[in-house]
TITOR-872842 format. One record per atom (N, C-alpha, C, CB): x, z, y; residue in three letters. Coordinates in steps of 0.02 Angstrom, whole numbers, padded with zeros to 5 digits, always signed. Glycine has a CB too. Example, Ala and Ser with C-alpha at 12.3 -4.5 7.8 and 13.67 -1.06 7.14 Angstrom:
// TITOR-872842
+00660+00390-00284ALA+00615+00390-00225ALA+00660+00390-00165ALA+00565+00452-00224ALA+00642+00354-00112SER+00684+00357-00053SER+00645+00394+00002SER+00704+00286-00030SER
This chain:
// TITOR-872842
+06972+05441+08942MET+07026+05476+08919MET+07023+05543+08952MET+07090+05439+08933MET+07022+05608+08912SER+07023+05665+08930SER+07076+05688+08983SER+07025+05696+08876SER+07054+05725+09036ASP+07102+05745+09082ASP+07137+05816+09072ASP+07070+05741+09145ASP+07116+05847+09003GLY+07143+05904+08987GLY+07101+05965+08993GLY+07196+05910+09023GLY+07045+05961+09036THR+06995+06016+09051THR+06943+06007+08998THR+06963+06012+09126THR+06922+06067+08983ASP+06867+06070+08935ASP+06801+06048+08962ASP+06859+06138+08909ASP+06763+06007+08932THR+06698+05992+08948THR+06646+06006+08901THR+06694+05930+08962THR+06592+06031+08927PRO+06536+06045+08880PRO+06513+05994+08832PRO+06481+06061+08916PRO+06498+06007+08770GLU+06480+05959+08714GLU+06400+05949+08736GLU+06495+05993+08627GLU+06383+05886+08726GLU+06311+05874+08727GLU+06268+05910+08681GLU+06298+05808+08717GLU+06209+05943+08692PRO+06172+05974+08648PRO+06143+05930+08597PRO+06126+06009+08681PRO+06143+05948+08526GLU+06118+05908+08476GLU+06048+05907+08482GLU+06139+05928+08412GLU+06019+05849+08480ALA+05939+05839+08481ALA+05911+05875+08425ALA+05915+05761+08474ALA+05851+05910+08446THR+05811+05951+08398THR+05779+05901+08347THR+05753+05995+08438THR+05791+05912+08285VAL+05751+05869+08237VAL+05683+05905+08219VAL+05795+05856+08169VAL+05638+05871+08227LEU+05573+05902+08209LEU+05549+05863+08139LEU+05514+05893+08275LEU+05533+05909+08104HIS+05513+05887+08034HIS+05431+05891+08031HIS+05551+05938+07974HIS+05408+05858+07986GLY+05330+05864+07978GLY+05299+05815+08022GLY+05302+05936+07997GLY+05236+05825+08038VAL+05201+05776+08081VAL+05179+05820+08144VAL+05135+05740+08041VAL+05158+05769+08193GLY+05134+05793+08261GLY+05064+05806+08262GLY+05148+05745+08316GLY+05029+05813+08315PRO+04958+05832+08323PRO+04926+05775+08296PRO+04936+05847+08397PRO+04862+05787+08262TRP+04822+05737+08228TRP+04801+05688+08280TRP+04760+05769+08192TRP+04802+05627+08263GLU+04774+05568+08298GLU+04702+05548+08285GLU+04815+05512+08282GLU+04661+05535+08333GLY+04592+05512+08319GLY+04551+05562+08301GLY+04588+05464+08270GLY+04491+05546+08269ASP+04439+05599+08264ASP+04454+05655+08211ASP+04371+05567+08246ASP+04445+05717+08215TRP+04465+05763+08172TRP+04420+05759+08111TRP+04467+05828+08204TRP+04457+05777+08050PRO+04418+05780+07997PRO+04374+05838+07996PRO+04456+05777+07944PRO+04315+05827+07956GLU+04265+05877+07954GLU+04283+05925+07897GLU+04196+05846+07945GLU+04325+05909+07850ASP+04347+05955+07795ASP+04365+06023+07830ASP+04413+05924+07752ASP+04336+06080+07796GLU+04355+06143+07821GLU+04418+06165+07804GLU+04312+06189+07803GLU+04451+06134+07757ARG+04522+06147+07727ARG+04562+06143+07785ARG+04547+06094+07668ARG+04556+06099+07836TYR+04604+06090+07888TYR+04602+06145+07941TYR+04593+06025+07919TYR+04658+06154+07968ASP+04669+06206+08018ASP+04666+06178+08091ASP+04737+06238+08005ASP+04622+06200+08132PRO+04619+06177+08197PRO+04680+06187+08236PRO+04565+06205+08229PRO+04716+06237+08228GLU+04780+06250+08264GLU+04830+06198+08248GLU+04810+06318+08246GLU+04835+06179+08184LEU+04885+06132+08156LEU+04861+06062+08173LEU+04895+06141+08078LEU+04802+06045+08181LEU+04779+05984+08199LEU+04796+05979+08276LEU+04703+05976+08183LEU+04793+06029+08307THR+04813+06031+08382THR+04889+06008+08400THR+04804+06105+08407THR+04923+06061+08367ALA+04996+06062+08381ALA+05038+06028+08331ALA+05020+06131+08388ALA+05011+06002+08277GLY+05054+05972+08224GLY+05080+06018+08172GLY+05111+05940+08253GLY+05099+05997+08112ASP+05120+06029+08055ASP+05184+06028+08043ASP+05092+06008+08005ASP+05228+06069+08047ARG+05300+06072+08035ARG+05320+06103+07982ARG+05333+06099+08083ARG+05277+06126+07945ARG+05288+06168+07873ARG+05317+06126+07824ARG+05219+06195+07840ARG+05354+06159+07779ASN+05382+06127+07721ASN+05332+06121+07665ASN+05442+06163+07699ASN+05286+06077+07674VAL+05231+06064+07620VAL+05234+05985+07612VAL+05148+06094+07645VAL+05210+05969+07545ILE+05189+05901+07530ILE+05143+05875+07578ILE+05159+05896+07465ILE+05140+05801+07578ASP+05097+05767+07624ASP+05028+05786+07606ASP+05107+05690+07623ASP+05005+05791+07540ARG+04944+05818+07525ARG+04921+05870+07570ARG+04945+05841+07462ARG+04961+05916+07589TYR+04937+05982+07607TYR+04950+05980+07686TYR+04980+06045+07566TYR+04960+05924+07721ARG+04971+05925+07795ARG+04911+05946+07833ARG+04992+05859+07821ARG+04912+05989+07879TYR+04852+06014+07919TYR+04817+06061+07878TYR+04803+05957+07941TYR+04825+06077+07812TRP+04778+06121+07780TRP+04789+06188+07796TRP+04779+06114+07710TRP+04744+06235+07803ARG+04751+06299+07812ARG+04780+06340+07736ARG+04678+06322+07840ARG+04826+06385+07752MET+04871+06413+07702MET+04826+06440+07639MET+04916+06472+07736MET+04769+06473+07652ASP+04732+06497+07604ASP+04701+06445+07566ASP+04688+06541+07628ASP+04683+06381+07598ALA+04662+06320+07570ALA+04709+06294+07518ALA+04653+06273+07621ALA+04775+06294+07538ILE+04834+06265+07497ILE+04842+06309+07430ILE+04909+06267+07543ILE+04835+06379+07442VAL+04841+06426+07383VAL+04781+06416+07336VAL+04845+06501+07408VAL+04724+06411+07362ALA+04667+06398+07318ALA+04675+06328+07284ALA+04600+06402+07358ALA+04696+06281+07314ASP+04700+06215+07270ASP+04762+06227+07225ASP+04710+06142+07319ASP+04814+06251+07243LEU+04868+06268+07192LEU+04846+06312+07134LEU+04925+06305+07226LEU+04803+06357+07141ASP+04771+06402+07090ASP+04731+06359+07045ASP+04726+06458+07121ASP+04707+06305+07063GLU+04663+06265+07012GLU+04712+06218+06969GLU+04603+06216+07054GLU+04781+06221+06986ARG+04826+06182+06940ARG+04879+06207+06915ARG+04848+06131+06965ARG+04891+06281+06931ARG+04949+06314+06908ARG+04965+06307+06836ARG+04943+06382+06923ARG+05023+06306+06816HIS+05043+06300+06745HIS+05053+06376+06715HIS+05113+06253+06740HIS+05040+06371+06646PRO+05031+06435+06618PRO+05096+06474+06600PRO+04991+06427+06561PRO+05147+06460+06630PHE+05211+06490+06626PHE+05224+06538+06686PHE+05264+06436+06622PHE+05254+06596+06678HIS+05261+06649+06727HIS+05343+06649+06733HIS+05224+06725+06702HIS+05368+06672+06794VAL+05434+06688+06799VAL+05446+06760+06817VAL+05464+06645+06845VAL+05501+06792+06785ALA+05506+06862+06793ALA+05580+06872+06817ALA+05488+06902+06724ALA+05596+06911+06858ILE+05662+06926+06892ILE+05690+06998+06893ILE+05656+06905+06961ILE+05735+07021+06858GLU+05760+07086+06877GLU+05788+07096+06942GLU+05805+07105+06834GLU+05780+07144+06979ASN+05791+07155+07050ASN+05823+07231+07056ASN+05718+07145+07094ASN+05890+07238+07032TRP+05919+07304+07038TRP+05969+07308+07096TRP+05951+07325+06973TRP+05992+07246+07108GLN+06047+07238+07161GLN+06024+07201+07224GLN+06107+07200+07132GLN+05962+07196+07235HIS+05947+07160+07295HIS+05971+07089+07293HIS+05975+07195+07353HIS+05969+07054+07243ASP+06007+06991+07225ASP+05979+06943+07279ASP+05994+06964+07145ASP+06026+06906+07310LEU+06001+06858+07369LEU+05978+06787+07328LEU+06070+06842+07432LEU+05983+06785+07268ASN+05960+06722+07231ASN+05880+06728+07218ASN+06003+06713+07157ASN+05847+06791+07229ILE+05780+06798+07196ILE+05731+06751+07247ILE+05754+06887+07190ILE+05750+06740+07309GLY+05712+06700+07359GLY+05720+06632+07329GLY+05739+06705+07438GLY+05773+06606+07308SER+05783+06539+07285SER+05743+06528+07227SER+05853+06525+07271SER+05741+06582+07182ILE+05694+06577+07110ILE+05628+06567+07124ILE+05693+06644+07064ILE+05603+06614+07183VAL+05537+06606+07195VAL+05519+06536+07227VAL+05515+06661+07236VAL+05565+06507+07259ARG+05554+06432+07293ARG+05540+06383+07234ARG+05627+06404+07338ARG+05591+06392+07183SER+05587+06350+07129SER+05521+06352+07084SER+05645+06364+07088SER+05507+06423+07087ALA+05442+06442+07042ALA+05384+06402+07079ALA+05423+06533+07040ALA+05381+06404+07149ASN+05326+06372+07178ASN+05334+06292+07168ASN+05321+06393+07254ASN+05394+06267+07169ALA+05405+06198+07171ALA+05375+06173+07093ALA+05490+06180+07188ALA+05388+06216+07039PHE+05369+06191+06970PHE+05298+06228+06951PHE+05431+06211+06912PHE+05267+06251+07003LEU+05201+06278+06995LEU+05191+06329+06945LEU+05158+06229+06980LEU+05229+06377+06947ALA+05232+06436+06900ALA+05162+06477+06922ALA+05308+06484+06911ALA+05135+06509+06867ALA+05071+06542+06871ALA+05083+06595+06913ALA+05040+06565+06806ALA+05138+06631+06912GLU+05152+06699+06951GLU+05224+06716+06946GLU+05109+06762+06922GLU+05251+06754+06988VAL+05322+06776+06998VAL+05315+06852+06988VAL+05356+06755+07074VAL+05358+06880+06944HIS+05361+06954+06938HIS+05429+06977+06952HIS+05340+06977+06871HIS+05428+07031+06996ILE+05487+07062+07017ILE+05497+07130+06981ILE+05485+07070+07091ILE+05544+07141+06946ILE+05559+07202+06906ILE+05609+07245+06941ILE+05585+07183+06836ILE+05588+07306+06954GLY+05643+07353+06989GLY+05623+07362+07057GLY+05717+07324+06989GLY+05674+07351+07105LYS+05659+07372+07172LYS+05601+07326+07202LYS+05725+07370+07217LYS+05557+07356+07242ARG+05503+07321+07264ARG+05522+07268+07316ARG+05455+07367+07289ARG+05573+07285+07356ARG+05592+07244+07410ARG+05645+07194+07387ARG+05617+07287+07467ARG+05632+07130+07407TRP+05686+07083+07388TRP+05696+07028+07448TRP+05667+07045+07315TRP+05756+07001+07445ASN+05768+06965+07505ASN+05740+06892+07503ASN+05842+06965+07517ASN+05692+06881+07554ARG+05644+06824+07553ARG+05672+06760+07591ARG+05577+06848+07587ARG+05735+06765+07615ARG+05758+06701+07654ARG+05763+06646+07610ARG+05827+06708+07689ARG+05793+06653+07551GLY+05800+06594+07507GLY+05732+06558+07485GLY+05837+06617+07444GLY+05678+06604+07495ALA+05617+06574+07478ALA+05592+06517+07522ALA+05570+06624+07475ALA+05612+06519+07581MET+05594+06469+07639MET+05513+06478+07640MET+05620+06381+07623MET+05486+06531+07651VAL+05419+06546+07652VAL+05374+06528+07597VAL+05395+06521+07703VAL+05409+06494+07537THR+05360+06476+07485THR+05327+06532+07449THR+05391+06435+07437THR+05349+06597+07468ASP+05318+06658+07448ASP+05245+06658+07464ASP+05351+06714+07479ASP+05228+06629+07516ARG+05160+06632+07549ARG+05110+06599+07502ARG+05159+06596+07623ARG+05132+06548+07464TYR+05099+06506+07429TYR+05107+06524+07345TYR+05125+06437+07452TYR+05144+06576+07329GLN+05160+06587+07262GLN+05131+06673+07257GLN+05252+06570+07246GLN+05095+06673+07207HIS+05081+06744+07188HIS+05136+06776+07155HIS+05024+06750+07144HIS+05152+06843+07184VAL+05203+06880+07164VAL+05181+06957+07146VAL+05255+06877+07219VAL+05207+06982+07092ARG+05178+07048+07065ARG+05249+07087+07048ARG+05121+07036+06991ARG+05234+07156+07071HIS+05290+07201+07063HIS+05280+07242+06999HIS+05297+07248+07124HIS+05337+07256+06967HIS+05331+07303+06903HIS+05392+07357+06922HIS+05345+07257+06819HIS+05383+07415+06908GLU+05433+07468+06926GLU+05486+07460+06881GLU+05406+07540+06923GLU+05486+07444+06817ASP+05538+07447+06767ASP+05522+07391+06714ASP+05541+07520+06735ASP+05573+07378+06664VAL+05563+07335+06608VAL+05511+07360+06575VAL+05617+07328+06565VAL+05505+07420+06557ALA+05442+07452+06514ALA+05376+07433+06539ALA+05443+07532+06514ALA+05372+07439+06601ALA+05309+07418+06640ALA+05297+07343+06632ALA+05316+07436+06718ALA+05346+07305+06641PHE+05334+07226+06643PHE+05321+07209+06568PHE+05404+07179+06675PHE+05356+07239+06520ALA+05344+07222+06441ALA+05270+07236+06425ALA+05394+07270+06389ALA+05253+07300+06454ALA+05177+07319+06435ALA+05124+07267+06459ALA+05156+07392+06469ALA+05143+07242+06531TRP+05096+07201+06559TRP+05096+07130+06509TRP+05117+07188+06640TRP+05155+07104+06499ALA+05160+07049+06458ALA+05131+07053+06393ALA+05222+07033+06451ALA+05135+07109+06358ALA+05099+07121+06303ALA+05027+07122+06299ALA+05117+07171+06284ALA+04999+07144+06361SER+04924+07147+06373SER+04897+07083+06386SER+04906+07192+06430SER+04938+07029+06403GLU+04915+06965+06423GLU+04936+06922+06361GLU+04947+06939+06495GLU+04970+06953+06310SER+04987+06901+06257SER+05030+06852+06266SER+04936+06870+06238SER+05086+06867+06315LEU+05128+06823+06337LEU+05198+06833+06308LEU+05127+06825+06407LEU+05224+06790+06264PRO+05293+06802+06245PRO+05350+06805+06299PRO+05309+06751+06199PRO+05393+06840+06287VAL+05447+06850+06354VAL+05504+06810+06321VAL+05475+06942+06377VAL+05528+06759+06359ILE+05585+06712+06340ILE+05639+06732+06386ILE+05568+06633+06348ILE+05690+06770+06376ALA+05747+06789+06407ALA+05799+06728+06419ALA+05775+06843+06366ALA+05826+06726+06480VAL+05878+06669+06490VAL+05945+06704+06512VAL+05852+06611+06550VAL+05986+06700+06464ASP+06056+06732+06468ASP+06105+06706+06417ASP+06050+06809+06459ASP+06173+06692+06437ASN+06213+06670+06387ASN+06249+06730+06349ASN+06259+06623+06416ASN+06206+06761+06304VAL+06231+06815+06267VAL+06236+06795+06196VAL+06189+06876+06275VAL+06259+06835+06146GLU+06264+06827+06085GLU+06196+06809+06049GLU+06294+06882+06062GLU+06181+06757+06015GLY+06118+06752+05982GLY+06081+06697+06018GLY+06080+06819+05981GLY+06091+06691+06081SER+06051+06643+06127SER+06050+06574+06107SER+06076+06643+06196SER+05997+06540+06104VAL+05984+06468+06087VAL+05986+06413+06146VAL+05914+06464+06055VAL+06031+06367+06140PRO+06019+06320+06198PRO+05953+06298+06209PRO+06056+06261+06190PRO+05933+06302+06266VAL+05864+06286+06292VAL+05832+06223+06278VAL+05864+06291+06358VAL+05878+06168+06269ASP+05848+06108+06253ASP+05840+06098+06177ASP+05887+06054+06284ASP+05857+06151+06137ARG+05840+06153+06068ARG+05796+06219+06047ARG+05907+06150+06030ARG+05776+06252+06099ALA+05742+06315+06085ALA+05664+06309+06096ALA+05772+06371+06132ALA+05629+06348+06059GLU+05556+06348+06065GLU+05537+06385+06138GLU+05521+06389+05998GLU+05503+06334+06174LEU+05470+06367+06250LEU+05402+06362+06239LEU+05488+06324+06326LEU+05367+06416+06221PRO+05294+06415+06214PRO+05258+06393+06283PRO+05269+06488+06191PRO+05198+06363+06278GLU+05166+06334+06327GLU+05149+06401+06377GLU+05103+06290+06296GLU+05128+06450+06356ALA+05109+06507+06395ALA+05160+06560+06375ALA+05034+06529+06383ALA+05200+06572+06428CYS+05252+06627+06415CYS+05280+06652+06478CYS+05311+06601+06371CYS+05332+06701+06476VAL+05366+06721+06543VAL+05439+06705+06540VAL+05357+06799+06559VAL+05467+06674+06586LEU+05532+06665+06584LEU+05573+06713+06624LEU+05543+06603+06602LEU+05612+06748+06588LEU+05645+06807+06615LEU+05718+06796+06636LEU+05641+06861+06565LEU+05740+06810+06695PHE+05805+06800+06728PHE+05825+06865+06751PHE+05804+06750+06787PHE+05897+06865+06746GLY+05934+06929+06763GLY+05967+06920+06838GLY+05997+06944+06703GLY+06013+06963+06844GLN+06045+06964+06914GLN+06105+06921+06911GLN+06065+07038+06940GLN+06123+06902+06970GLU+06189+06860+06980GLU+06244+06908+06959GLU+06202+06833+07061GLU+06283+06886+06910GLY+06342+06919+06891GLY+06328+06960+06823GLY+06367+06966+06950GLY+06300+07015+06826PRO+06289+07055+06758PRO+06233+07023+06719PRO+06269+07135+06772PRO+06195+06975+06736GLY+06143+06951+06702GLY+06082+06997+06683GLY+06170+06924+06647GLY+06050+06990+06627LEU+05998+07027+06610LEU+06021+07099+06578LEU+05958+06985+06564LEU+05985+07142+06600SER+05999+07215+06571SER+05982+07221+06491SER+05950+07271+06613SER+06014+07267+06458PRO+05997+07270+06380PRO+05933+07281+06371PRO+06031+07323+06341PRO+05896+07317+06417GLU+05821+07332+06404GLU+05779+07275+06409GLU+05793+07382+06450GLU+05802+07228+06454ALA+05761+07160+06465ALA+05777+07123+06403ALA+05782+07114+06536ALA+05838+07115+06383VAL+05846+07070+06319VAL+05816+07097+06263VAL+05916+07056+06300VAL+05810+07163+06255ALA+05768+07196+06197ALA+05695+07180+06198ALA+05773+07274+06199ALA+05666+07172+06260ALA+05595+07160+06266ALA+05578+07087+06260ALA+05569+07188+06331ALA+05627+07045+06254ALA+05610+06975+06248ALA+05596+06956+06177ALA+05664+06931+06276ALA+05563+06906+06161SER+05545+06883+06094SER+05597+06827+06075SER+05468+06856+06091SER+05629+06795+06127GLY+05684+06746+06114GLY+05728+06750+06174GLY+05656+06672+06102GLY+05793+06720+06164VAL+05842+06716+06214VAL+05868+06641+06216VAL+05901+06769+06200VAL+05870+06620+06271VAL+05896+06555+06283VAL+05953+06540+06327VAL+05849+06520+06305VAL+05989+06501+06316GLU+06047+06479+06371GLU+06054+06406+06389GLU+06118+06498+06344GLU+06087+06399+06446ILE+06101+06323+06466ILE+06172+06303+06438ILE+06100+06312+06553ILE+06171+06253+06408THR+06230+06223+06386THR+06271+06199+06438THR+06218+06173+06343THR+06347+06214+06438GLN+06385+06201+06496GLN+06447+06176+06472GLN+06394+06261+06540GLN+06476+06136+06513TYR+06535+06092+06487TYR+06601+06103+06535TYR+06513+06008+06488TYR+06594+06143+06581GLY+06664+06160+06622GLY+06688+06225+06603GLY+06655+06162+06704GLY+06732+06249+06657SER+06764+06313+06637SER+06733+06375+06668SER+06835+06311+06654SER+06678+06368+06711THR+06644+06428+06723THR+06607+06459+06675THR+06606+06421+06770THR+06597+06524+06668ARG+06561+06560+06610ARG+06485+06551+06622ARG+06579+06642+06607ARG+06461+06552+06684SER+06396+06552+06693SER+06377+06508+06754SER+06374+06620+06700SER+06319+06490+06760LEU+06285+06457+06817LEU+06267+06507+06861LEU+06227+06417+06799LEU+06256+06481+06924ASN+06224+06527+06983ASN+06152+06546+06958ASN+06219+06484+07062ASN+06127+06602+06971ALA+06063+06621+06945ALA+05998+06575+06962ALA+06051+06688+06970ALA+06003+06560+07022SER+05949+06515+07049SER+05948+06449+07020SER+05954+06507+07121SER+06010+06425+07015ALA+06018+06357+06973ALA+05996+06358+06901ALA+06092+06336+06970ALA+06022+06412+06873ALA+05988+06415+06802ALA+05917+06419+06792ALA+06010+06470+06768ALA+05891+06459+06838ALA+05812+06467+06842ALA+05783+06396+06848ALA+05787+06515+06910ALA+05804+06360+06890ALA+05777+06300+06906ALA+05778+06244+06844ALA+05814+06277+06966ALA+05839+06248+06814VAL+05856+06208+06753VAL+05799+06224+06700VAL+05933+06228+06724VAL+05794+06288+06685VAL+05751+06307+06631VAL+05672+06298+06655VAL+05769+06384+06610VAL+05651+06307+06711MET+05587+06294+06735MET+05574+06215+06723MET+05582+06317+06813MET+05622+06177+06744TYR+05610+06102+06739TYR+05608+06086+06663TYR+05670+06059+06776TYR+05653+06112+06615GLU+05638+06100+06552GLU+05572+06119+06527GLU+05682+06127+06517GLU+05536+06174+06547TRP+05472+06191+06525TRP+05426+06144+06549TRP+05454+06256+06544TRP+05432+06113+06613CYS+05382+06069+06642CYS+05395+06003+06604CYS+05388+06062+06722CYS+05461+05984+06587ARG+05471+05915+06549ARG+05436+05919+06482ARG+05550+05897+06537ARG+05421+05968+06450ARG+05391+05974+06392ARG+05316+05979+06406ARG+05417+06031+06355ARG+05293+06016+06449TRP+05215+06044+06449TRP+05183+06010+06511TRP+05208+06134+06458TRP+05210+05995+06559ALA+05175+05977+06628ALA+05142+05912+06615ALA+05228+05970+06693ALA+05081+05908+06636ALA+05034+05857+06632ALA+05071+05797+06675ALA+04960+05883+06662ALA
């Protein structure tokens, strides 16, 4: 029973994720990082990449990347951009394109931007010119008039999925640059999904159709 005096709480035990130092003879494969083999690998990577050097992981991902790209307008320094980059890594997008401000909040990316190619475009016009030069159709994602539910829409195998800012959505210039506009069917009272959640849904829909 407490005597009424404050007692310090027991500190919570630190939970270590990942794996500890390598046990046994070290692998001879040069993809392995000696520092990680020595100290352990606490990174947020799948088991296949445990103890691998970062550049070796990127090189392996580059051999398997999907042909869809992800583009995000960045006029308001949206906190969701990092989370969208993280999803782009999870669904193995070819590249992420930041349109507008060069600086973006990386916290939500959880360092996955180290494994994901990220390209910057000064404005929508520059982005649209790049997409045209690569013969990549731009599919805008927004619940605007004329948009088609993504589960019934055409999603080309090679394309760019274009997302807007939390709140205002895509700019008129971005919608005009797209060859198609899709939306996510909703069933509740809210007008729109969180931007990063919407991005994950659409990327998953692309993978459901096209990923090996």
